C-alpha positions in Angstrom: -2.5 1.7 34.3 -4.8 5.5 33.7 -5.9 4.3 30.1 -7.9 1.3 32.3 -9.5 3.4 34.6 -11.9 5.2 32.3 -15.0 4.4 30.7 -14.5 3.3 26.6 -16.3 4.8 24.2 -16.3 2.6 20.8 -16.8 4.0 17.4 -17.0 1.9 14.5 -15.4 3.2 11.3 -16.6 2.2 8.1 -14.4 2.5 4.9 -14.9 1.0 1.4 -12.3 -1.9 0.6 -10.8 -2.0 -3.2 -13.4 -4.3 -4.5 -16.3 -2.0 -2.5 -16.7 -4.1 0.3 -16.7 -2.5 4.0 -14.2 -2.8 6.0 -15.2 -2.4 9.4 -12.5 -1.2 12.3 -13.4 -0.1 15.9 -11.2 2.4 17.4 -11.6 2.8 20.9 -11.9 6.6 22.9 -11.0 7.4 26.5 -14.0 10.2 27.1 -12.0 11.8 29.9 -8.6 12.1 29.3 -8.9 12.1 25.7 -6.5 9.2 24.9 -6.8 7.2 21.8 -6.0 3.6 21.9 -4.0 2.2 18.9 -3.9 -1.8 18.5 -3.9 -2.4 15.1 -2.5 -1.4 11.5 -5.8 -0.2 10.6 -6.2 1.9 13.6 -2.9 3.3 12.8 -4.5 5.2 9.5 -6.6 6.9 12.1 -4.0 8.6 13.3 -3.1 9.9 9.5 -6.7 11.0 8.8 -7.0 12.9 12.7 -3.4 13.9 13.7 -4.4 16.1 16.4 -5.0 14.3 19.3 -3.2 11.6 22.0 -3.0 8.1 20.9 -1.0 5.2 23.1 0.0 1.9 21.4 -1.7 -0.8 23.4 0.5 -3.9 21.9 3.0 -4.5 18.8 2.0 -3.6 15.6 3.0 -6.1 12.8 2.5 -4.4 9.2 3.2 -7.6 7.4 5.3 -5.7 4.3 2.5 -3.7 3.9 3.3 0.3 3.3 2.8 2.3 6.2 0.0 5.4 6.3 1.5 9.1 5.8 0.8 12.0 7.9 1.2 15.4 6.8 1.6 17.5 10.1 1.7 15.4 13.0 0.1 17.7 15.9 -0.7 15.2 18.3 0.9 12.8 21.1 2.0 8.9 20.4 2.7 7.2 23.1 4.2 3.2 21.9 4.9 2.2 25.5 7.6 0.3 24.3 5.8 -1.5 21.4 7.2 -2.3 18.9 5.8 -1.4 15.2 7.5 -3.8 12.4 7.4 -5.2 8.9 6.3 -1.3 7.1 7.4 -0.3 4.3 7.9 3.7 3.3 8.3 4.1 -0.5 8.8 7.7 -1.8 7.5 10.1 0.9 8.6 10.7 4.3 6.1 8.8 7.2 5.7 12.4 9.1 5.8 15.4 7.0 6.2 18.0 9.9 6.5 16.7 13.6 5.0 19.8 15.6 4.0 17.2 18.3 5.5 14.3 20.8 6.5 11.2 19.5 7.7 8.8 22.1 8.7 5.1 23.8 8.4 3.6 20.2 10.6 0.3 18.6 10.6 0.8 14.9 11.8 -3.1 13.6 12.8 -4.9 10.2 11.3 -1.9 7.9 12.2 -0.4 4.9 12.2 3.8 4.5 13.0 5.1 1.2 13.4 8.4 2.6 13.1 9.6 6.0 10.8 9.0 9.3 10.5 12.4 9.7 11.0 15.0 7.3 11.0 18.5 10.0 10.6 17.9 13.1 9.6 20.9 15.0 8.4 19.0 18.6 9.7 16.5 20.8 11.1 13.1 19.2 12.0 10.7 22.4 13.3 7.3 23.4 12.8 6.2 19.9 14.6 3.1 18.5 15.2 1.9 15.0 16.5 -1.8 14.7 17.4 -4.4 11.9 16.3 -1.9 9.3 17.1 0.1 6.0 16.7 4.0 5.6 17.8 5.8 2.5 18.3 9.3 4.0 18.3 10.7 8.0 15.7 9.3 10.6 14.6 13.1 10.8 15.7 15.1 7.9 15.7 18.7 9.3 15.5 18.9 13.3 14.0 22.6 14.5 12.7 20.8 17.6 13.9 18.7 20.4 15.3 15.1 19.6 16.4 13.0 23.0 17.7 9.5 23.2 17.8 7.8 19.4 18.9 4.3 19.6 19.7 2.4 16.4 20.9 -1.5 15.7 21.8 -2.9 12.5 20.7 0.0 10.0 22.0 0.3 6.7 22.0 3.9 5.8 21.3 4.0 2.0 22.2 7.4 0.8 23.2 8.3 -2.3 26.9 10.4 -2.4 25.1 13.5 -2.8 22.3 13.0 -0.3 22.3 14.1 3.4 22.2 11.0 5.9 21.9 9.7 9.4 20.5 10.4 12.9 19.5 13.8 11.4 20.0 15.1 7.9 20.3 18.7 8.7 20.2 20.6 12.4 18.9 24.0 12.7 19.9 26.4 15.3 16.8 28.5 14.9 15.4 27.4 18.4 18.7 27.5 20.5 19.1 29.0 23.1 
């Protein structure tokens, strides 16, 4: 495992909780190859706050029915290493507004996505699965990038009559050969 071959630098993040209490979260940076290891719900927030990096999931992450952090423009690489992100809720906006990076090797399970996982894909989404979940519109609302190997098992598409829905709501041919 290449991540384990370098010396990590651990940075402790301080955030202020609802009651003014300090909450500490450690994010491990791997200095020689630039990989940021993510292993908790709290560390997933780091992706939102720093959407330009190379991230890997080190284990399955259970949101326990909490809302997942939304990301504006994602310009990074997120490699799930076939780990599961589960039990998250997204209420009124896409989880990723625009993907200009790479999202790969992730399994999403037991989730409720009120709109779409990605609003506009201009990057690469590869080897992603969605299992036992509810999604309102398309998994990707508009695709202007590349999508490879999406797998859906027991997914309830809950779109209104006037909305696009399914794997991808709209596909643009502007980048096609």
